[in-house]
Backbone bond lengths (Angstrom), bond angles and torsions (degrees), N, CA, C in turn:
res aa  C-N    CA-C-N  psi(-1)  N-CA   C-N-CA  omega(-1)  CA-C   N-CA-C  phi
1 X - - - 1.446 - - 1.525 109.51 -
2 X 1.310 115.42 127.46 1.461 120.30 -179.64 1.521 111.19 -77.95
3 X 1.302 115.19 137.73 1.456 120.22 174.90 1.523 108.27 -94.73
4 X 1.299 115.89 171.23 1.456 120.87 176.97 1.527 109.80 -59.18
5 X 1.312 116.21 -40.51 1.472 120.50 179.04 1.525 110.64 -61.36
6 X 1.320 117.14 -43.05 1.465 120.62 177.87 1.525 110.51 -60.71
7 X 1.334 115.98 -43.52 1.469 120.37 179.29 1.528 111.03 -63.50
8 X 1.334 116.87 -43.23 1.465 120.70 178.96 1.529 110.92 -65.17
9 X 1.339 116.51 -42.19 1.456 120.51 177.64 1.522 110.30 -61.94
10 X 1.307 116.25 -40.81 1.457 121.27 179.60 1.525 111.12 -64.61
11 X 1.329 116.14 -42.68 1.467 120.75 178.62 1.533 110.51 -65.14
12 X 1.327 116.19 -40.81 1.465 120.11 178.95 1.526 109.96 -64.28
13 X 1.323 116.55 -43.95 1.460 120.70 177.96 1.530 110.12 -59.50
14 X 1.321 116.78 -44.31 1.463 121.15 -178.48 1.530 110.82 -63.07
15 X 1.326 117.29 -42.31 1.469 120.51 177.35 1.528 110.95 -62.45
16 X 1.316 116.43 -45.16 1.460 120.85 179.83 1.530 110.44 -64.41
17 X 1.312 115.74 -40.82 1.462 119.40 178.45 1.524 110.58 -62.23
18 X 1.325 117.10 -43.63 1.465 120.27 -179.35 1.528 110.95 -63.67
19 X 1.325 117.06 -40.16 1.468 120.10 176.65 1.532 109.71 -60.70
20 X 1.329 115.51 -46.35 1.458 120.70 179.77 1.528 110.15 -61.14
21 X 1.329 117.31 -45.85 1.466 121.56 -178.59 1.525 110.94 -62.89
22 X 1.318 117.06 -43.07 1.469 120.67 179.21 1.529 110.86 -61.52
23 X 1.317 116.77 -43.66 1.465 120.24 178.98 1.526 111.01 -66.20
24 X 1.314 116.65 -40.94 1.462 120.44 177.81 1.527 110.41 -60.63
25 X 1.313 117.15 -47.36 1.464 121.32 179.73 1.523 110.10 -60.14
26 X 1.322 116.82 -43.64 1.465 121.34 179.27 1.526 110.70 -60.63
27 X 1.333 117.51 -49.71 1.463 121.47 -179.23 1.530 111.53 -65.24
28 X 1.320 116.60 -38.26 1.457 122.57 178.19 1.529 109.74 -62.99
29 X 1.336 116.77 -47.92 1.468 121.49 179.95 1.530 110.52 -62.71
30 X 1.328 116.42 -40.64 1.457 121.54 179.70 1.538 110.56 -63.21
31 X 1.305 116.40 -41.93 1.470 121.60 179.32 1.522 110.60 -65.19
32 X 1.334 116.57 -46.64 1.465 120.71 179.96 1.532 110.19 -61.43
33 X 1.310 116.17 -42.87 1.466 120.43 179.61 1.533 110.64 -62.23
34 X 1.323 116.89 -43.63 1.468 120.96 -179.48 1.526 111.21 -64.74
35 X 1.321 117.31 -42.37 1.464 120.79 -179.91 1.523 110.35 -67.81
36 X 1.321 116.58 -38.00 1.462 120.59 178.14 1.528 110.32 -65.45
37 X 1.328 117.33 -42.86 1.467 121.70 -177.06 1.529 111.79 -71.98
38 X 1.318 116.34 -43.44 1.464 121.03 -175.93 1.523 109.70 -139.75
39 X 1.319 116.52 85.91 1.465 118.25 -179.76 1.527 111.43 -60.29
40 X 1.309 114.91 142.23 1.456 120.48 177.71 1.513 109.38 -105.74
41 X 1.316 115.37 -150.25 1.454 119.78 175.15 1.534 108.17 -64.13
42 X 1.329 117.40 131.64 1.463 119.71 -177.84 1.533 114.19 -52.71
43 X 1.338 116.84 -40.40 1.474 119.46 -179.21 1.519 110.23 -64.92
44 X 1.337 117.41 -44.22 1.469 120.40 -179.53 1.525 111.34 -64.56
45 X 1.339 116.16 -43.87 1.465 119.28 178.19 1.530 110.56 -62.05
46 X 1.327 115.41 -41.88 1.465 119.68 179.08 1.524 110.85 -61.61
47 X 1.325 116.47 -45.10 1.474 120.96 -179.85 1.526 110.16 -61.37
48 X 1.328 117.36 -45.67 1.465 120.43 -179.75 1.526 111.17 -58.97
49 X 1.321 116.50 -48.45 1.467 120.40 -178.06 1.529 111.18 -68.90
50 X 1.316 116.15 -44.36 1.465 120.11 -179.10 1.524 111.40 -63.05
51 X 1.326 117.07 -32.83 1.475 120.61 178.39 1.525 110.77 -63.98
52 X 1.327 116.28 -43.17 1.466 119.51 176.92 1.527 110.79 -64.19
53 X 1.327 116.49 -45.80 1.465 120.63 -179.23 1.533 109.61 -60.39
54 X 1.328 116.56 -43.78 1.460 120.53 179.67 1.531 110.82 -60.52
55 X 1.324 116.63 -45.21 1.464 120.94 179.69 1.529 111.05 -62.74
56 X 1.308 116.37 -42.58 1.469 121.35 178.88 1.523 110.28 -61.18
57 X 1.331 116.33 -44.48 1.471 120.06 178.77 1.517 111.27 -67.61
58 X 1.333 115.88 -43.20 1.466 121.25 -178.60 1.533 111.67 -60.11
59 X 1.340 116.79 -41.81 1.465 122.00 -179.01 1.533 112.44 -88.29
60 X 1.349 115.60 1.05 1.474 121.06 179.65 1.535 111.41 54.33
61 X 1.325 114.56 43.33 1.458 120.73 -179.28 1.523 109.30 -82.11
62 X 1.306 115.65 125.66 1.455 121.38 175.04 1.526 108.41 -148.35
63 X 1.322 116.38 178.21 1.469 119.45 -174.75 1.525 112.21 -63.40
64 X 1.308 117.73 -24.05 1.462 119.75 178.39 1.530 111.59 -66.13
65 X 1.326 116.78 -26.87 1.461 120.48 -177.94 1.524 113.04 -96.55
66 X 1.337 116.29 -6.33 1.461 121.14 -177.82 1.518 108.89 -100.18
67 X 1.312 116.61 134.40 1.467 120.61 177.90 1.513 110.24 -96.24
68 X 1.326 114.60 146.54 1.461 121.05 175.70 1.512 112.14 91.12
69 X 1.318 114.70 126.61 1.463 121.46 -178.41 1.523 111.47 -56.38
70 X 1.343 116.82 -44.37 1.460 120.42 -177.89 1.527 111.53 -62.40
71 X 1.325 117.31 -40.21 1.462 121.13 179.16 1.524 110.53 -67.39
72 X 1.324 116.10 -42.26 1.463 120.61 178.73 1.524 110.30 -61.72
73 X 1.327 115.63 -46.17 1.457 121.14 -178.53 1.536 110.80 -64.06
74 X 1.320 116.81 -44.87 1.466 121.50 179.34 1.530 110.33 -62.92
75 X 1.318 116.88 -40.68 1.458 121.70 178.62 1.527 110.51 -61.25
76 X 1.320 117.38 -50.72 1.464 121.06 -179.17 1.525 111.57 -61.99
77 X 1.320 116.51 -44.49 1.463 121.50 -179.48 1.537 110.27 -62.07
78 X 1.315 116.59 -46.16 1.460 121.25 -178.66 1.519 110.66 -66.20
79 X 1.311 116.76 -41.15 1.463 120.63 179.42 1.530 110.36 -62.16
80 X 1.329 117.29 -43.79 1.478 120.25 177.86 1.523 110.86 -61.66
81 X 1.330 116.41 -45.45 1.469 120.16 179.65 1.533 110.73 -61.29
82 X 1.315 116.21 -43.85 1.463 120.44 -179.53 1.529 110.70 -63.49
83 X 1.321 117.23 -42.80 1.467 120.56 179.29 1.525 110.91 -63.00
84 X 1.337 116.96 -38.29 1.467 120.56 176.74 1.530 110.92 -66.16
85 X 1.321 116.09 -43.27 1.463 120.01 178.23 1.527 111.05 -62.35
86 X 1.324 116.61 -43.43 1.468 120.79 178.94 1.522 110.05 -61.67
87 X 1.330 117.45 -43.67 1.468 120.64 178.79 1.529 110.35 -59.00
88 X 1.331 117.04 -41.29 1.468 120.37 178.00 1.528 111.64 -68.82
89 X 1.320 116.80 -40.08 1.465 120.28 179.64 1.529 111.18 -66.54
90 X 1.323 116.63 -34.00 1.463 120.06 179.68 1.523 111.91 -63.09
91 X 1.311 117.10 -21.78 1.464 121.89 179.38 1.527 112.14 -80.34
92 X 1.316 117.64 -15.54 1.466 121.14 -176.45 1.528 110.11 -83.81
93 X 1.326 116.23 130.06 1.471 119.96 -177.89 1.526 113.39 -57.25
94 X 1.347 117.50 -31.89 1.469 120.56 -177.98 1.527 111.71 -62.01
95 X 1.315 117.11 -25.86 1.459 120.82 -175.76 1.533 112.79 -95.07
96 X 1.315 117.96 -13.17 1.471 120.85 -174.27 1.521 113.52 -58.10
97 X 1.333 116.89 -46.71 1.464 120.03 -178.57 1.517 111.71 -60.78
98 X 1.322 116.16 -44.77 1.461 120.04 -179.33 1.523 110.67 -64.99
99 X 1.319 115.66 -43.11 1.468 119.99 -179.06 1.525 110.23 -61.85
100 X 1.325 116.71 -44.34 1.471 120.33 178.18 1.527 110.36 -60.84
101 X 1.328 115.78 -44.39 1.468 120.79 179.76 1.526 110.66 -60.04
102 X 1.331 117.27 -45.41 1.460 121.23 -179.57 1.518 111.90 -67.25
103 X 1.330 116.24 -38.75 1.466 119.72 178.18 1.526 110.09 -63.12
104 X 1.335 116.69 -43.26 1.460 120.03 178.56 1.523 111.30 -64.99
105 X 1.330 117.11 -40.55 1.469 120.58 178.76 1.524 110.39 -63.97
106 X 1.326 116.75 -40.46 1.464 120.29 179.65 1.530 110.46 -65.85
107 X 1.329 116.29 -43.18 1.466 119.42 177.62 1.525 110.79 -60.82
108 X 1.317 116.26 -40.42 1.465 120.31 178.94 1.530 111.03 -65.01
109 X 1.357 117.13 -43.73 1.473 120.87 177.93 1.522 110.66 -60.02
110 X 1.336 115.59 -46.12 1.463 119.79 -178.93 1.523 111.06 -64.75
111 X 1.322 116.26 -37.92 1.461 120.16 177.25 1.528 110.58 -64.86
112 X 1.326 116.23 -42.97 1.464 120.60 177.65 1.531 111.14 -62.06
113 X 1.337 116.41 -40.44 1.465 120.46 178.55 1.521 111.10 -64.34
114 X 1.327 115.93 -43.45 1.477 119.34 177.93 1.518 110.62 -62.77
115 X 1.338 116.28 -41.95 1.460 120.86 179.41 1.528 110.55 -62.47
116 X 1.314 117.32 -41.85 1.469 121.17 179.08 1.530 110.40 -64.11
117 X 1.330 116.82 -40.59 1.464 119.99 177.87 1.521 111.33 -64.85
118 X 1.311 116.86 -41.01 1.467 120.38 178.13 1.523 110.86 -62.96
119 X 1.325 116.38 -43.30 1.466 120.07 178.41 1.524 110.98 -63.19
120 X 1.320 116.58 -40.16 1.458 121.04 178.48 1.528 110.33 -63.05
121 X 1.320 116.69 -43.54 1.470 120.91 177.88 1.525 110.84 -63.06
122 X 1.321 116.42 -41.46 1.465 120.24 178.63 1.524 110.79 -62.41
123 X 1.336 116.45 -41.13 1.465 120.49 178.93 1.522 110.76 -64.61
124 X 1.321 116.86 -40.36 1.472 120.41 178.24 1.518 110.09 -63.31
125 X 1.310 117.36 -42.97 1.463 121.06 178.62 1.519 110.77 -63.93
126 X 1.334 115.82 -39.51 1.458 120.42 179.42 1.522 111.00 -63.95
127 X 1.319 116.36 -41.61 1.469 121.81 179.33 1.523 109.56 -65.12
128 X 1.300 117.23 -41.42 1.474 121.29 -179.31 1.513 110.74 -65.93
129 X 1.333 116.67 -38.51 1.460 120.56 -178.79 1.532 112.33 -69.56
130 X 1.317 116.90 -29.95 1.469 119.31 -175.62 1.464 109.78 -114.92
């Protein structure tokens, strides 16, 4: 059962989250616009865009969590533009080495996470057995 304090904490969290999301969308849109207007080094542009995409995925940010039609629309538009830019940057030879390195690092992180989960499950089974 939620108390008034829980409800207030939840409302405060939601307000703070919305502020954070709005600022993220603004900075993301600004970055995409700058890269579109004046492309820089392909690796740097790729890193900038990929960092935003990673953060969005990590925080599970999507239109369901964003308030306001304009914010939702700006988020979707910026995300599409960024994905198109990334697809174009992936074609540039200058970015291939970095992309391969990041893909390998991500695979290694995911493998480590799976291994940690397996070990945790094994420990739980061991505790249950004894």
